[in-house]
Residue, then its C-alpha position, 0 to 999 in steps of 0.5 A: m472525504t475528498g475527490n467525490l465523483k459522479v459516475d455515468l453507469e451507462s457510458g462509464a464517463t466520470s465528472e466531479g460531483v456526487g452520484r447515486d444509482d441502484a444500490s443492488r449493483g455489486f458482486p452478486g450472491g454476496v451474503l455479508a450484508d454489512m460489508g462492502v469491498v473497494a478494489i483499486g487498479r491500473n492495468e492489472g490484466e489477469r491479476l484483476r480477473a483473479c482479484l474480482g473472482s475472489l470476491t464474487g459470491r462473498v460480498g453483497l456490494g463491491v466497487y472497482v476504482d480504475s486509475g486510467s487503465t488501457d487494458g480493458s480493466v473497466a469492461l472486465a470489472r463490469q463483467f463481474g458486476a462491480e460498480v465502477v468508478a473511473l477516476d478523472l484523468a485531470r488529477p494525479f493518480t494515487a492509491a489513496r485517492a482511488r480508495n477514497a473515491g471507492f469508499e465514497r461510492l460505497l457509502e452513496l450506494k449503501p450508507q449503513l455499511r459497517w465495514v469496508q475491505f480494501v484490496d488492490g487489483d493485483c491481490e486475491l482474497a483468501p476464502g473465508w477471510l471476509a467472514e473471519a475479519g468481520r467476526f473479529l471486528e464485531a467482537r472487538p469494538d475497540v479495533a478500527v483495522v484488521c488484517g491477516r497474512l498476505r502472501e506473495r503469489r510466486p515467491e520462487a519467480s525472483i529474489y524480488n518476489q521473495l523479498c516481498d513475501i518476507e516483507w508481508n510476514t509481520p507479527v500477529g497481534e496489535a500492530r502500529a499499521c496495516g498495508g493496503i489490504a485490510m478491513m476497516r470499520v466504516n465509522a472510524l474511517r469516516a471520522a478520520g477523514g479517509f486517506v491523505e490523497a497527496l501521499i504517493a505511497g504509505e497512505e495506510p500507515e499514515l491513516c493508522v497513525r491518526l486512528r491510533a491517536a483517536g483511540w482506535r487499535v490496529w490488529r493483525i490476526d493469525a488468518e490467511m488474508a490474500w495472495h499478492d502478485a508483485a510480478m517483479t522480475r527485473f532489477r529496475q522494478w525493485w529499484r523504483r519500488t524501493l525509491r518510492g518507499g524512500y519518498a514515502f518515508a520522508q513524506g510520512a515523517a514530514l506529517h507525523g515526525a514529531p514526538p511522540e509518534r515520530h512516524w518513519v523518522r528512523e527509516t528516513r534517517s537510515a536511508l539518508a545515512w547509508g544511502a547518501g552519508v556513506p558515499l559522501a563520507a567516502l568522497a570526502a575521505t578520498a579528497l583528504a587521504g587519497p585512494w585510502g579514503a575509499l575504505v569508508l565504503l567497506a561499511y557496506p559489506a560490513q553491514v551486510a555481514r552483520l545483518a546476515l549473521r543476525s538473520g533468521s532467514a532460510q540459508q538461500l536468503r541469509w546473505r541475499r536479503p541483507l545485501f538487498l536491504v543495504l543496497g536498497k538504502l541508495p534508492e531510498a535515499l534518492g526517494v527522500l531527496r526527491f521528496l525534500l526537493h519537491r517540498r522545497r519547490g512546493r510541488n506534489g510528487a507524481l505516482i512512482e510505478y514499478k510495473 
């Protein structure tokens, strides 16, 4: 594990190193003694209040990791009784770094913890989830990660929120990966070395690749897990989030793209083919055949129609969702190209925020 922090619990200041304090600090009234929670956030405002409120009285030990908030998030977390880790501003923020720092602090406070629940500050855990997930891990010693149904808080607010709600609705059963909201077995996470902090997104699927390679299993159960508040109401937010996804695809493929895993290779190739290949082909065809060459761009509406006719979505989303899936290949391709440029220059990518 990397990125150890020492926390001054009186002043809230941070410095590199290892620190310990009274292990009784945390969310008061918790009953799940073998479980801890790591919540991460940056300027989440009232969403953080809902997140921490969903933990109060349900778990004995909680850590909130803040990535440079300026909205009073640190003070709010302390009001809820959470142990606070404020990340050093001198290093780039990533969710992976925040989760590692929170996990380390949990183990400093209570080394015998068996399970850790990770939650983002814009999410609210469902009642009963912690106990149900803990029981599942207790009954399945071969499973390292368990997650459940994540729902978007206000899908009706925008098409972008609706798309998120569909994205969260993945099949129940054994899975290849989880998202950022999941419960993990502590010994498995420690053996894997935690999250890769250089990843600007997609750190959970990458971790699951390593866990499965070590013989562990990832499982999604049929249970309500949490509500997520994407708060996406503008096209630019969706564009930046999708661009970040393309960057994550390329970064993940660079790490685990070799057989047999081929992690995110197909997604990276699809982004490049549709987001860069089709426009370049249209330009080349136009140069050779004149305006008729632009007919190559008809591949886009044809793909939208193909996806729509195969779609099982509700009528109002039957055409809109395929439209955004195809349109999303453009920012995804830009994300892939940005990663390739950064790698060529030996640079690490900065966090791409959409809120």
